[in-house]
mmCIF file of the N, C-alpha and C atoms, coordinates in Angstrom:
data_MODEL
# 
_entry.id   MODEL 
# 
loop_
_atom_site.group_PDB 
_atom_site.id 
_atom_site.type_symbol 
_atom_site.label_atom_id 
_atom_site.label_alt_id 
_atom_site.label_comp_id 
_atom_site.label_asym_id 
_atom_site.label_entity_id 
_atom_site.label_seq_id 
_atom_site.pdbx_PDB_ins_code 
_atom_site.Cartn_x 
_atom_site.Cartn_y 
_atom_site.Cartn_z 
_atom_site.occupancy 
_atom_site.B_iso_or_equiv 
_atom_site.pdbx_formal_charge 
_atom_site.auth_seq_id 
_atom_site.auth_comp_id 
_atom_site.auth_asym_id 
_atom_site.auth_atom_id 
_atom_site.pdbx_PDB_model_num 
ATOM 1   N N  . MET A 1 1  ? 115.293 62.157 33.582 1.00 0.00 ? 1  MET A N  1 
ATOM 2   C CA . MET A 1 1  ? 115.630 62.974 32.457 1.00 0.00 ? 1  MET A CA 1 
ATOM 3   C C  . MET A 1 1  ? 116.092 62.061 31.338 1.00 0.00 ? 1  MET A C  1 
ATOM 4   N N  . ALA A 1 2  ? 115.618 62.301 30.178 1.00 0.00 ? 2  ALA A N  1 
ATOM 5   C CA . ALA A 1 2  ? 116.066 61.520 29.033 1.00 0.00 ? 2  ALA A CA 1 
ATOM 6   C C  . ALA A 1 2  ? 117.519 61.848 28.730 1.00 0.00 ? 2  ALA A C  1 
ATOM 7   N N  . ALA A 1 3  ? 118.286 60.849 28.535 1.00 0.00 ? 3  ALA A N  1 
ATOM 8   C CA . ALA A 1 3  ? 119.702 60.974 28.229 1.00 0.00 ? 3  ALA A CA 1 
ATOM 9   C C  . ALA A 1 3  ? 119.941 60.321 26.864 1.00 0.00 ? 3  ALA A C  1 
ATOM 10  N N  . HIS A 1 4  ? 120.786 60.890 26.106 1.00 0.00 ? 4  HIS A N  1 
ATOM 11  C CA . HIS A 1 4  ? 121.111 60.416 24.770 1.00 0.00 ? 4  HIS A CA 1 
ATOM 12  C C  . HIS A 1 4  ? 122.605 60.175 24.663 1.00 0.00 ? 4  HIS A C  1 
ATOM 13  N N  . PRO A 1 5  ? 123.074 58.981 25.098 1.00 0.00 ? 5  PRO A N  1 
ATOM 14  C CA . PRO A 1 5  ? 124.502 58.742 24.994 1.00 0.00 ? 5  PRO A CA 1 
ATOM 15  C C  . PRO A 1 5  ? 124.971 58.591 23.559 1.00 0.00 ? 5  PRO A C  1 
ATOM 16  N N  . HIS A 1 6  ? 126.210 58.945 23.359 1.00 0.00 ? 6  HIS A N  1 
ATOM 17  C CA . HIS A 1 6  ? 126.829 58.818 22.028 1.00 0.00 ? 6  HIS A CA 1 
ATOM 18  C C  . HIS A 1 6  ? 127.992 57.841 22.143 1.00 0.00 ? 6  HIS A C  1 
ATOM 19  N N  . PRO A 1 7  ? 128.345 57.135 21.108 1.00 0.00 ? 7  PRO A N  1 
ATOM 20  C CA . PRO A 1 7  ? 129.433 56.167 21.162 1.00 0.00 ? 7  PRO A CA 1 
ATOM 21  C C  . PRO A 1 7  ? 130.778 56.738 21.741 1.00 0.00 ? 7  PRO A C  1 
ATOM 22  N N  . ASP A 1 8  ? 131.013 58.021 21.554 1.00 0.00 ? 8  ASP A N  1 
ATOM 23  C CA . ASP A 1 8  ? 132.266 58.608 22.028 1.00 0.00 ? 8  ASP A CA 1 
ATOM 24  C C  . ASP A 1 8  ? 132.183 58.945 23.508 1.00 0.00 ? 8  ASP A C  1 
ATOM 25  N N  . GLY A 1 9  ? 131.104 58.647 24.203 1.00 0.00 ? 9  GLY A N  1 
ATOM 26  C CA . GLY A 1 9  ? 131.007 58.895 25.633 1.00 0.00 ? 9  GLY A CA 1 
ATOM 27  C C  . GLY A 1 9  ? 130.325 60.207 25.997 1.00 0.00 ? 9  GLY A C  1 
ATOM 28  N N  . ALA A 1 10 ? 130.127 61.044 24.994 1.00 0.00 ? 10 ALA A N  1 
ATOM 29  C CA . ALA A 1 10 ? 129.400 62.314 25.246 1.00 0.00 ? 10 ALA A CA 1 
ATOM 30  C C  . ALA A 1 10 ? 127.931 62.013 25.286 1.00 0.00 ? 10 ALA A C  1 
ATOM 31  N N  . GLY A 1 11 ? 127.147 62.976 25.718 1.00 0.00 ? 11 GLY A N  1 
ATOM 32  C CA . GLY A 1 11 ? 125.720 62.816 25.742 1.00 0.00 ? 11 GLY A CA 1 
ATOM 33  C C  . GLY A 1 11 ? 125.008 64.126 25.885 1.00 0.00 ? 11 GLY A C  1 
ATOM 34  N N  . SER A 1 12 ? 123.722 64.028 25.846 1.00 0.00 ? 12 SER A N  1 
ATOM 35  C CA . SER A 1 12 ? 122.881 65.224 26.018 1.00 0.00 ? 12 SER A CA 1 
ATOM 36  C C  . SER A 1 12 ? 121.643 64.826 26.776 1.00 0.00 ? 12 SER A C  1 
ATOM 37  N N  . SER A 1 13 ? 120.909 65.814 27.245 1.00 0.00 ? 13 SER A N  1 
ATOM 38  C CA . SER A 1 13 ? 119.699 65.553 27.969 1.00 0.00 ? 13 SER A CA 1 
ATOM 39  C C  . SER A 1 13 ? 118.587 66.499 27.498 1.00 0.00 ? 13 SER A C  1 
ATOM 40  N N  . ASP A 1 14 ? 117.418 66.267 27.972 1.00 0.00 ? 14 ASP A N  1 
ATOM 41  C CA . ASP A 1 14 ? 116.252 67.054 27.570 1.00 0.00 ? 14 ASP A CA 1 
ATOM 42  C C  . ASP A 1 14 ? 115.682 67.887 28.672 1.00 0.00 ? 14 ASP A C  1 
ATOM 43  N N  . PRO A 1 15 ? 116.441 68.871 29.195 1.00 0.00 ? 15 PRO A N  1 
ATOM 44  C CA . PRO A 1 15 ? 115.856 69.641 30.293 1.00 0.00 ? 15 PRO A CA 1 
ATOM 45  C C  . PRO A 1 15 ? 114.616 70.442 29.899 1.00 0.00 ? 15 PRO A C  1 
ATOM 46  N N  . ASP A 1 16 ? 114.473 70.892 28.682 1.00 0.00 ? 16 ASP A N  1 
ATOM 47  C CA . ASP A 1 16 ? 113.305 71.618 28.259 1.00 0.00 ? 16 ASP A CA 1 
ATOM 48  C C  . ASP A 1 16 ? 112.060 70.731 28.324 1.00 0.00 ? 16 ASP A C  1 
ATOM 49  N N  . LEU A 1 17 ? 112.192 69.478 27.842 1.00 0.00 ? 17 LEU A N  1 
ATOM 50  C CA . LEU A 1 17 ? 111.095 68.549 27.937 1.00 0.00 ? 17 LEU A CA 1 
ATOM 51  C C  . LEU A 1 17 ? 110.753 68.225 29.375 1.00 0.00 ? 17 LEU A C  1 
ATOM 52  N N  . LEU A 1 18 ? 111.771 68.015 30.189 1.00 0.00 ? 18 LEU A N  1 
ATOM 53  C CA . LEU A 1 18 ? 111.497 67.733 31.632 1.00 0.00 ? 18 LEU A CA 1 
ATOM 54  C C  . LEU A 1 18 ? 110.811 68.909 32.273 1.00 0.00 ? 18 LEU A C  1 
ATOM 55  N N  . MET A 1 19 ? 111.270 70.092 32.024 1.00 0.00 ? 19 MET A N  1 
ATOM 56  C CA . MET A 1 19 ? 110.589 71.296 32.618 1.00 0.00 ? 19 MET A CA 1 
ATOM 57  C C  . MET A 1 19 ? 109.129 71.339 32.208 1.00 0.00 ? 19 MET A C  1 
ATOM 58  N N  . HIS A 1 20 ? 108.872 71.064 30.960 1.00 0.00 ? 20 HIS A N  1 
ATOM 59  C CA . HIS A 1 20 ? 107.496 71.097 30.437 1.00 0.00 ? 20 HIS A CA 1 
ATOM 60  C C  . HIS A 1 20 ? 106.626 70.011 31.137 1.00 0.00 ? 20 HIS A C  1 
ATOM 61  N N  . LEU A 1 21 ? 107.183 68.759 31.162 1.00 0.00 ? 21 LEU A N  1 
ATOM 62  C CA . LEU A 1 21 ? 106.401 67.684 31.725 1.00 0.00 ? 21 LEU A CA 1 
ATOM 63  C C  . LEU A 1 21 ? 106.190 67.806 33.223 1.00 0.00 ? 21 LEU A C  1 
ATOM 64  N N  . CYS A 1 22 ? 107.147 68.379 33.922 1.00 0.00 ? 22 CYS A N  1 
ATOM 65  C CA . CYS A 1 22 ? 107.047 68.516 35.386 1.00 0.00 ? 22 CYS A CA 1 
ATOM 66  C C  . CYS A 1 22 ? 106.430 69.849 35.770 1.00 0.00 ? 22 CYS A C  1 
ATOM 67  N N  . GLY A 1 23 ? 106.240 70.752 34.865 1.00 0.00 ? 23 GLY A N  1 
ATOM 68  C CA . GLY A 1 23 ? 105.657 72.054 35.204 1.00 0.00 ? 23 GLY A CA 1 
ATOM 69  C C  . GLY A 1 23 ? 106.586 72.875 36.068 1.00 0.00 ? 23 GLY A C  1 
ATOM 70  N N  . GLN A 1 24 ? 107.900 72.749 35.819 1.00 0.00 ? 24 GLN A N  1 
ATOM 71  C CA . GLN A 1 24 ? 108.888 73.449 36.611 1.00 0.00 ? 24 GLN A CA 1 
ATOM 72  C C  . GLN A 1 24 ? 109.542 74.552 35.797 1.00 0.00 ? 24 GLN A C  1 
ATOM 73  N N  . THR A 1 25 ? 109.928 75.618 36.519 1.00 0.00 ? 25 THR A N  1 
ATOM 74  C CA . THR A 1 25 ? 110.726 76.679 35.865 1.00 0.00 ? 25 THR A CA 1 
ATOM 75  C C  . THR A 1 25 ? 112.172 76.186 35.798 1.00 0.00 ? 25 THR A C  1 
ATOM 76  N N  . PRO A 1 26 ? 112.999 76.816 34.996 1.00 0.00 ? 26 PRO A N  1 
ATOM 77  C CA . PRO A 1 26 ? 114.424 76.388 34.948 1.00 0.00 ? 26 PRO A CA 1 
ATOM 78  C C  . PRO A 1 26 ? 115.073 76.422 36.374 1.00 0.00 ? 26 PRO A C  1 
ATOM 79  N N  . GLN A 1 27 ? 114.775 77.387 37.183 1.00 0.00 ? 27 GLN A N  1 
ATOM 80  C CA . GLN A 1 27 ? 115.354 77.495 38.510 1.00 0.00 ? 27 GLN A CA 1 
ATOM 81  C C  . GLN A 1 27 ? 114.834 76.352 39.390 1.00 0.00 ? 27 GLN A C  1 
ATOM 82  N N  . GLN A 1 28 ? 113.548 76.109 39.344 1.00 0.00 ? 28 GLN A N  1 
ATOM 83  C CA . GLN A 1 28 ? 112.968 74.997 40.163 1.00 0.00 ? 28 GLN A CA 1 
ATOM 84  C C  . GLN A 1 28 ? 113.544 73.659 39.718 1.00 0.00 ? 28 GLN A C  1 
ATOM 85  N N  . LEU A 1 29 ? 113.706 73.457 38.446 1.00 0.00 ? 29 LEU A N  1 
ATOM 86  C CA . LEU A 1 29 ? 114.272 72.181 37.944 1.00 0.00 ? 29 LEU A CA 1 
ATOM 87  C C  . LEU A 1 29 ? 115.728 72.031 38.430 1.00 0.00 ? 29 LEU A C  1 
ATOM 88  N N  . THR A 1 30 ? 116.506 73.136 38.355 1.00 0.00 ? 30 THR A N  1 
ATOM 89  C CA . THR A 1 30 ? 117.871 73.071 38.861 1.00 0.00 ? 30 THR A CA 1 
ATOM 90  C C  . THR A 1 30 ? 117.903 72.771 40.339 1.00 0.00 ? 30 THR A C  1 
ATOM 91  N N  . ASP A 1 31 ? 117.051 73.398 41.118 1.00 0.00 ? 31 ASP A N  1 
ATOM 92  C CA . ASP A 1 31 ? 117.013 73.101 42.544 1.00 0.00 ? 31 ASP A CA 1 
ATOM 93  C C  . ASP A 1 31 ? 116.607 71.642 42.808 1.00 0.00 ? 31 ASP A C  1 
ATOM 94  N N  . LEU A 1 32 ? 115.630 71.149 42.084 1.00 0.00 ? 32 LEU A N  1 
ATOM 95  C CA . LEU A 1 32 ? 115.215 69.787 42.259 1.00 0.00 ? 32 LEU A CA 1 
ATOM 96  C C  . LEU A 1 32 ? 116.298 68.827 41.926 1.00 0.00 ? 32 LEU A C  1 
ATOM 97  N N  . LEU A 1 33 ? 116.974 68.985 40.823 1.00 0.00 ? 33 LEU A N  1 
ATOM 98  C CA . LEU A 1 33 ? 118.053 68.083 40.434 1.00 0.00 ? 33 LEU A CA 1 
ATOM 99  C C  . LEU A 1 33 ? 119.191 68.150 41.395 1.00 0.00 ? 33 LEU A C  1 
ATOM 100 N N  . ASP A 1 34 ? 119.509 69.354 41.925 1.00 0.00 ? 34 ASP A N  1 
ATOM 101 C CA . ASP A 1 34 ? 120.563 69.492 42.927 1.00 0.00 ? 34 ASP A CA 1 
ATOM 102 C C  . ASP A 1 34 ? 120.244 68.706 44.178 1.00 0.00 ? 34 ASP A C  1 
ATOM 103 N N  . ARG A 1 35 ? 118.962 68.800 44.629 1.00 0.00 ? 35 ARG A N  1 
ATOM 104 C CA . ARG A 1 35 ? 118.541 68.028 45.839 1.00 0.00 ? 35 ARG A CA 1 
ATOM 105 C C  . ARG A 1 35 ? 118.654 66.525 45.567 1.00 0.00 ? 35 ARG A C  1 
ATOM 106 N N  . LEU A 1 36 ? 118.225 66.094 44.409 1.00 0.00 ? 36 LEU A N  1 
ATOM 107 C CA . LEU A 1 36 ? 118.315 64.670 44.067 1.00 0.00 ? 36 LEU A CA 1 
ATOM 108 C C  . LEU A 1 36 ? 119.784 64.228 44.048 1.00 0.00 ? 36 LEU A C  1 
ATOM 109 N N  . ALA A 1 37 ? 120.650 65.028 43.461 1.00 0.00 ? 37 ALA A N  1 
ATOM 110 C CA . ALA A 1 37 ? 122.057 64.682 43.404 1.00 0.00 ? 37 ALA A CA 1 
ATOM 111 C C  . ALA A 1 37 ? 122.677 64.568 44.780 1.00 0.00 ? 37 ALA A C  1 
ATOM 112 N N  . ARG A 1 38 ? 122.276 65.469 45.675 1.00 0.00 ? 38 ARG A N  1 
ATOM 113 C CA . ARG A 1 38 ? 122.825 65.435 47.076 1.00 0.00 ? 38 ARG A CA 1 
ATOM 114 C C  . ARG A 1 38 ? 122.280 64.236 47.892 1.00 0.00 ? 38 ARG A C  1 
ATOM 115 N N  . ALA A 1 39 ? 121.066 63.820 47.570 1.00 0.00 ? 39 ALA A N  1 
ATOM 116 C CA . ALA A 1 39 ? 120.434 62.745 48.314 1.00 0.00 ? 39 ALA A CA 1 
ATOM 117 C C  . ALA A 1 39 ? 120.917 61.365 47.875 1.00 0.00 ? 39 ALA A C  1 
ATOM 118 N N  . HIS A 1 40 ? 121.556 61.236 46.738 1.00 0.00 ? 40 HIS A N  1 
ATOM 119 C CA . HIS A 1 40 ? 122.054 59.949 46.220 1.00 0.00 ? 40 HIS A CA 1 
ATOM 120 C C  . HIS A 1 40 ? 120.968 58.915 46.153 1.00 0.00 ? 40 HIS A C  1 
ATOM 121 N N  . PRO A 1 41 ? 119.798 59.184 45.584 1.00 0.00 ? 41 PRO A N  1 
ATOM 122 C CA . PRO A 1 41 ? 118.730 58.167 45.591 1.00 0.00 ? 41 PRO A CA 1 
ATOM 123 C C  . PRO A 1 41 ? 119.060 56.994 44.685 1.00 0.00 ? 41 PRO A C  1 
ATOM 124 N N  . LEU A 1 42 ? 119.905 57.187 43.699 1.00 0.00 ? 42 LEU A N  1 
ATOM 125 C CA . LEU A 1 42 ? 120.236 56.049 42.783 1.00 0.00 ? 42 LEU A CA 1 
ATOM 126 C C  . LEU A 1 42 ? 121.298 55.159 43.298 1.00 0.00 ? 42 LEU A C  1 
ATOM 127 N N  . ALA A 1 43 ? 121.953 55.525 44.411 1.00 0.00 ? 43 ALA A N  1 
ATOM 128 C CA . ALA A 1 43 ? 123.061 54.723 44.972 1.00 0.00 ? 43 ALA A CA 1 
ATOM 129 C C  . ALA A 1 43 ? 122.556 53.326 45.344 1.00 0.00 ? 43 ALA A C  1 
ATOM 130 N N  . SER A 1 44 ? 121.322 53.168 45.692 1.00 0.00 ? 44 SER A N  1 
ATOM 131 C CA . SER A 1 44 ? 120.839 51.844 46.094 1.00 0.00 ? 44 SER A CA 1 
ATOM 132 C C  . SER A 1 44 ? 120.351 51.034 44.909 1.00 0.00 ? 44 SER A C  1 
ATOM 133 N N  . TRP A 1 45 ? 120.319 51.601 43.711 1.00 0.00 ? 45 TRP A N  1 
ATOM 134 C CA . TRP A 1 45 ? 119.866 50.877 42.564 1.00 0.00 ? 45 TRP A CA 1 
ATOM 135 C C  . TRP A 1 45 ? 120.984 49.981 42.083 1.00 0.00 ? 45 TRP A C  1 
ATOM 136 N N  . HIS A 1 46 ? 120.603 48.849 41.518 1.00 0.00 ? 46 HIS A N  1 
ATOM 137 C CA . HIS A 1 46 ? 121.608 47.933 40.985 1.00 0.00 ? 46 HIS A CA 1 
ATOM 138 C C  . HIS A 1 46 ? 120.989 47.114 39.836 1.00 0.00 ? 46 HIS A C  1 
ATOM 139 N N  . PRO A 1 47 ? 121.817 46.719 38.888 1.00 0.00 ? 47 PRO A N  1 
ATOM 140 C CA . PRO A 1 47 ? 121.252 45.954 37.777 1.00 0.00 ? 47 PRO A CA 1 
ATOM 141 C C  . PRO A 1 47 ? 120.803 44.545 38.218 1.00 0.00 ? 47 PRO A C  1 
ATOM 142 N N  . ALA A 1 48 ? 119.761 44.104 37.668 1.00 0.00 ? 48 ALA A N  1 
ATOM 143 C CA . ALA A 1 48 ? 119.184 42.759 37.895 1.00 0.00 ? 48 ALA A CA 1 
ATOM 144 C C  . ALA A 1 48 ? 119.168 42.057 36.574 1.00 0.00 ? 48 ALA A C  1 
ATOM 145 N N  . PRO A 1 49 ? 120.275 41.488 36.098 1.00 0.00 ? 49 PRO A N  1 
ATOM 146 C CA . PRO A 1 49 ? 120.348 40.933 34.736 1.00 0.00 ? 49 PRO A CA 1 
ATOM 147 C C  . PRO A 1 49 ? 119.321 39.872 34.527 1.00 0.00 ? 49 PRO A C  1 
ATOM 148 N N  . GLN A 1 50 ? 118.955 39.087 35.521 1.00 0.00 ? 50 GLN A N  1 
ATOM 149 C CA . GLN A 1 50 ? 117.945 38.028 35.289 1.00 0.00 ? 50 GLN A CA 1 
ATOM 150 C C  . GLN A 1 50 ? 116.619 38.594 34.878 1.00 0.00 ? 50 GLN A C  1 
ATOM 151 N N  . GLU A 1 51 ? 116.297 39.821 35.324 1.00 0.00 ? 51 GLU A N  1 
ATOM 152 C CA . GLU A 1 51 ? 115.026 40.446 34.936 1.00 0.00 ? 51 GLU A CA 1 
ATOM 153 C C  . GLU A 1 51 ? 115.234 41.483 33.825 1.00 0.00 ? 51 GLU A C  1 
ATOM 154 N N  . ALA A 1 52 ? 116.478 41.769 33.481 1.00 0.00 ? 52 ALA A N  1 
ATOM 155 C CA . ALA A 1 52 ? 116.817 42.781 32.484 1.00 0.00 ? 52 ALA A CA 1 
ATOM 156 C C  . ALA A 1 52 ? 116.283 44.156 32.943 1.00 0.00 ? 52 ALA A C  1 
ATOM 157 N N  . GLU A 1 53 ? 116.343 44.447 34.220 1.00 0.00 ? 53 GLU A N  1 
ATOM 158 C CA . GLU A 1 53 ? 115.855 45.698 34.778 1.00 0.00 ? 53 GLU A CA 1 
ATOM 159 C C  . GLU A 1 53 ? 116.891 46.243 35.765 1.00 0.00 ? 53 GLU A C  1 
ATOM 160 N N  . VAL A 1 54 ? 116.633 47.464 36.230 1.00 0.00 ? 54 VAL A N  1 
ATOM 161 C CA . VAL A 1 54 ? 117.385 48.035 37.309 1.00 0.00 ? 54 VAL A CA 1 
ATOM 162 C C  . VAL A 1 54 ? 116.422 48.114 38.499 1.00 0.00 ? 54 VAL A C  1 
ATOM 163 N N  . VAL A 1 55 ? 116.883 47.615 39.634 1.00 0.00 ? 55 VAL A N  1 
ATOM 164 C CA . VAL A 1 55 ? 116.003 47.630 40.885 1.00 0.00 ? 55 VAL A CA 1 
ATOM 165 C C  . VAL A 1 55 ? 116.685 48.357 41.969 1.00 0.00 ? 55 VAL A C  1 
# 
């Protein structure tokens, strides 16, 4: 999901765009994001400064 951070720490996201690109209804998108949050798939990601990427 696209995130748009602001200097004050607030941010916004693009759920409408994500629903459109994924072909999901609002309820399906909510369920999908809930499942992803419970599974913690990003917990194993870490910054790799030498490659300037996240792996």
